[in-house]
C-alpha positions as CSV (number, residue, x, y, z in Angstrom):
1,X,135.6,96.3,36.6
2,X,136.6,92.7,35.8
3,X,140.1,92.2,35.7
4,X,140.6,90.7,31.9
5,X,142.7,87.9,31.5
6,X,144.9,87.4,28.6
7,X,144.1,83.5,27.0
8,X,146.6,81.1,26.6
9,X,147.9,80.3,22.9
10,X,149.5,76.1,22.6
11,X,151.6,75.3,19.9
12,X,152.5,72.2,19.4
13,X,155.1,71.3,16.7
14,X,156.5,67.7,15.4
15,X,160.2,67.2,16.5
16,X,162.6,67.0,14.5
17,X,161.1,67.8,11.6
18,X,162.6,69.1,9.1
19,X,165.4,69.1,11.3
20,X,166.3,69.2,15.0
21,X,168.4,72.6,14.2
22,X,164.8,73.7,12.8
23,X,163.0,72.7,15.7
24,X,164.8,74.7,18.0
25,X,164.8,78.0,15.9
26,X,161.1,77.2,15.4
27,X,160.0,76.9,19.5
28,X,162.0,80.0,19.9
29,X,160.4,82.3,17.4
30,X,156.7,80.5,18.1
31,X,157.6,82.3,22.1
32,X,158.5,85.7,20.1
33,X,155.2,85.4,18.8
34,X,153.1,85.4,21.9
35,X,153.0,80.9,22.4
36,X,152.6,81.0,26.0
37,X,153.0,76.8,25.9
38,X,155.1,74.5,23.7
39,X,154.3,71.4,22.4
40,X,157.7,69.3,21.5
41,X,155.7,66.2,19.8
42,X,157.9,62.9,20.5
43,X,157.6,61.5,16.7
44,X,156.0,58.1,16.9
45,X,155.0,55.3,14.1
46,X,151.1,55.3,14.9
47,X,149.7,58.7,17.0
48,X,146.5,57.0,17.3
49,X,144.7,60.4,18.4
50,X,146.5,62.4,15.4
51,X,144.9,63.1,11.7
52,X,146.6,62.9,8.6
53,X,148.3,66.1,9.0
54,X,151.2,65.5,11.8
55,X,150.9,61.5,10.9
56,X,153.1,62.4,8.1
57,X,154.8,64.5,9.9
58,X,155.4,61.7,12.8
59,X,157.2,59.6,10.2
60,X,159.0,62.2,8.3
61,X,161.2,62.6,11.5
62,X,161.4,59.0,12.1
63,X,162.8,57.9,8.2
64,X,165.3,61.5,9.7
65,X,166.3,59.0,12.4
66,X,164.8,60.6,14.8
67,X,165.7,59.2,18.7
68,X,164.7,60.3,22.0
69,X,168.2,61.5,23.0
70,X,167.3,64.5,20.3
71,X,163.9,65.0,22.3
72,X,166.1,65.8,25.4
73,X,168.8,68.1,23.4
74,X,166.0,70.2,22.2
75,X,164.2,70.5,25.3
76,X,167.1,71.6,27.2
77,X,167.9,74.7,24.2
78,X,163.9,75.1,24.0
79,X,162.8,75.2,28.0
80,X,164.5,78.0,29.5
81,X,162.4,80.3,26.7
82,X,158.7,79.1,26.7
83,X,157.0,76.6,29.0
84,X,157.4,73.2,26.9
85,X,155.6,69.8,27.5
86,X,156.2,66.4,25.8
87,X,153.5,65.9,23.5
88,X,153.9,62.0,23.0
89,X,152.3,58.1,23.4
90,X,152.5,55.4,26.6
91,X,154.7,53.1,24.5
92,X,158.0,55.0,24.7
93,X,157.0,55.5,28.5
94,X,156.5,52.3,28.8
95,X,159.2,50.7,27.8
96,X,162.2,53.2,28.9
97,X,160.2,54.1,32.0
98,X,158.5,56.8,33.8
99,X,161.3,57.6,35.9
100,X,163.6,57.3,33.5
101,X,161.6,60.2,31.8
102,X,160.5,62.6,34.4
103,X,164.4,62.4,35.2
104,X,165.6,63.5,31.7
105,X,162.3,66.0,31.9
106,X,163.7,67.6,35.2
107,X,167.2,68.0,33.6
108,X,165.6,69.6,30.3
109,X,163.8,71.8,32.0
110,X,160.3,70.6,30.4
111,X,156.9,71.3,33.0
112,X,155.6,68.0,31.9
113,X,153.5,65.6,29.9
114,X,150.5,65.2,26.9
115,X,149.9,61.1,27.0
116,X,146.7,60.9,24.4
117,X,146.3,57.3,25.3
118,X,147.5,57.1,28.6
119,X,143.9,56.9,30.2
120,X,142.7,58.0,33.9
121,X,142.7,54.9,35.6
122,X,145.9,54.5,34.0
123,X,148.1,57.1,34.8
124,X,146.5,56.8,38.4
125,X,149.9,55.4,39.5
126,X,152.6,57.9,38.2
127,X,150.2,60.9,38.7
128,X,152.1,60.6,42.4
129,X,155.8,60.3,40.8
130,X,154.7,63.2,38.5
131,X,154.0,65.2,41.5
132,X,156.5,64.8,43.8
133,X,159.0,66.1,40.3
134,X,156.7,69.3,39.9
135,X,155.8,68.0,36.8
136,X,151.8,68.0,35.2
137,X,150.6,64.9,33.3
138,X,147.4,66.6,31.6
139,X,144.6,65.3,31.3
140,X,142.0,64.8,28.3
141,X,138.0,65.3,28.8
142,X,135.8,64.2,25.3
143,X,132.1,66.0,24.4
144,X,131.5,62.2,25.2
145,X,132.3,62.0,28.9
146,X,129.5,61.9,31.4
147,X,129.2,64.4,34.7
148,X,130.5,61.8,36.5
149,X,133.7,61.1,34.3
150,X,134.5,65.2,34.3
151,X,134.1,65.2,38.2
152,X,136.5,62.1,38.3
153,X,139.3,63.7,35.8
154,X,139.1,66.8,37.0
155,X,139.4,66.4,40.9
156,X,143.7,66.0,40.2
157,X,143.9,68.3,36.6
158,X,146.8,69.9,36.8
159,X,147.9,72.8,35.0
160,X,145.2,73.1,31.9
161,X,142.7,70.7,31.0
162,X,142.6,69.4,27.6
163,X,139.0,69.5,26.3
164,X,139.1,68.1,23.0
165,X,136.4,69.2,20.4
166,X,134.7,66.3,19.2
167,X,135.4,62.6,19.2
168,X,137.9,61.9,16.5
169,X,141.2,62.9,15.3
170,X,142.7,66.5,15.5
171,X,142.9,68.3,12.3
172,X,139.6,67.0,11.1
173,X,137.7,70.0,11.7
174,X,133.8,69.2,12.7
175,X,132.2,71.0,14.8
176,X,130.1,70.7,18.5
177,X,128.5,72.7,20.9
178,X,131.2,72.2,23.7
179,X,129.2,75.1,25.9
180,X,127.0,72.5,28.2
181,X,130.6,70.4,28.7
182,X,132.5,73.7,29.6
183,X,129.9,74.2,32.0
184,X,130.1,70.8,33.6
185,X,134.3,71.5,34.2
186,X,133.9,74.3,35.3
187,X,131.9,73.3,38.2
188,X,134.1,70.9,39.2
189,X,137.5,72.6,39.0
190,X,139.2,76.0,38.3
191,X,141.9,74.5,36.4
192,X,142.0,76.3,33.0
193,X,140.0,74.8,30.2
194,X,141.9,74.8,26.6
195,X,140.3,72.9,23.7
196,X,142.1,71.1,20.9
197,X,141.9,70.1,17.8
198,X,140.4,71.1,14.7
199,X,141.8,75.2,16.3
200,X,142.9,76.7,13.3
201,X,143.2,81.3,12.5
202,X,139.7,80.6,11.0
203,X,138.2,78.6,13.8
204,X,140.0,79.9,17.3
205,X,137.4,82.9,17.7
206,X,135.1,80.5,18.0
207,X,136.5,77.5,19.6
208,X,137.8,80.3,22.8
209,X,134.0,81.2,23.5
210,X,134.1,79.7,27.4
211,X,137.5,78.3,27.9
212,X,140.8,79.8,28.8
213,X,142.8,78.8,25.9
214,X,143.3,77.4,22.8
215,X,145.5,74.5,21.6
216,X,147.0,74.3,18.0
217,X,149.0,71.6,16.0
218,X,147.7,71.0,12.5
219,X,147.4,74.8,11.0
220,X,151.4,74.9,11.9
221,X,152.7,70.9,11.0
222,X,150.6,72.1,7.7
223,X,153.1,74.6,7.2
224,X,156.1,72.2,8.0
225,X,155.1,70.0,5.4
226,X,155.0,72.8,3.0
227,X,157.8,71.6,0.6
228,X,157.2,74.9,-1.4
229,X,158.5,77.1,1.6
230,X,162.4,76.9,2.8
231,X,163.3,76.6,6.3
232,X,163.1,80.8,7.0
233,X,160.0,81.0,5.3
234,X,157.9,78.5,7.5
235,X,159.6,79.8,10.8
236,X,158.3,82.9,9.3
237,X,154.9,82.0,8.0
238,X,153.5,80.0,11.3
239,X,154.7,82.9,13.7
240,X,152.7,84.9,11.6
241,X,150.2,82.4,11.8
242,X,150.2,82.2,15.1
243,X,150.0,85.8,15.9
244,X,147.1,86.3,14.2
245,X,145.5,83.5,16.4
246,X,147.0,85.1,19.7
247,X,144.9,88.7,18.9
248,X,142.0,86.5,18.0
249,X,141.4,84.9,20.9
250,X,142.1,88.2,23.4
251,X,139.6,90.3,20.4
C-alpha cells in the first residue's frame, strides 16, 4: 500500500504591511493554519515578477517606512515557528552583498532565499556560499524552458523547485497544461516541485495535480489590502483561506 504524503502549502506575505507587528501575528497564524513554508516578501519598488496586487502591497510597505532591519527583526520572531524563506529581488542582495544576507539569515533562523530575477547562470557563484551555510536558493522553471534547460536547472535544486504556472506575472490567473513539463522535471530530479502563480482556493486542487505542493501569494495579499477589514479580520480570513487550500490539495 502506497504511503500518502501530504502536499505542501507555501504562503507569501509582504513584510511590514500593514505593519511589522501584523506581519509577525499573521505569520504565526499561518503556521497554525497548516502552512508549511512562509515566504516573507522583501518590499521592493519594482517587483518585476509580481502582479499589481503584490506590487501595491510592496509600495505601501515602503511608504510605511520599511527597512531591511525590519525584515530581520520580524524573521527572528517568526522563523522558530515556521520554515521561513526570504523572497526578494536581486538589487538589495547585490548592494548589501550576499555574505551580509547569508549572515542575517543564519542569525534570524531563515532557511533560504527566493530571488526571481536571479537566473541560473548568475546564481552559480552564490550557490557554494549558500550550501556551506546550509541555506537554499530556490530554482525557478517556466513552461517555456527546454528539456535541456530543465535538466541543467534541477541538477543542484534544493528544498523545492518553483514551477511557474504560466509565462507572466503572479496573480494573472492564466491556465496552461503543466503535465508535460512536470514529467520532464521528474525525469531529472526527486526534489519536490511546487506550482506558483495563479493559485488560490478555487484553482489549488487543479494546480496541484502531479506536483508536491502549491505556492500562494496574491490570494492572501488581496486580503491584506482590503481596507474594509480590521487586522484581526484579515488574520482570520487569510487563515481560513490557507486551511481551505491545504484541505483541497490533500483531498
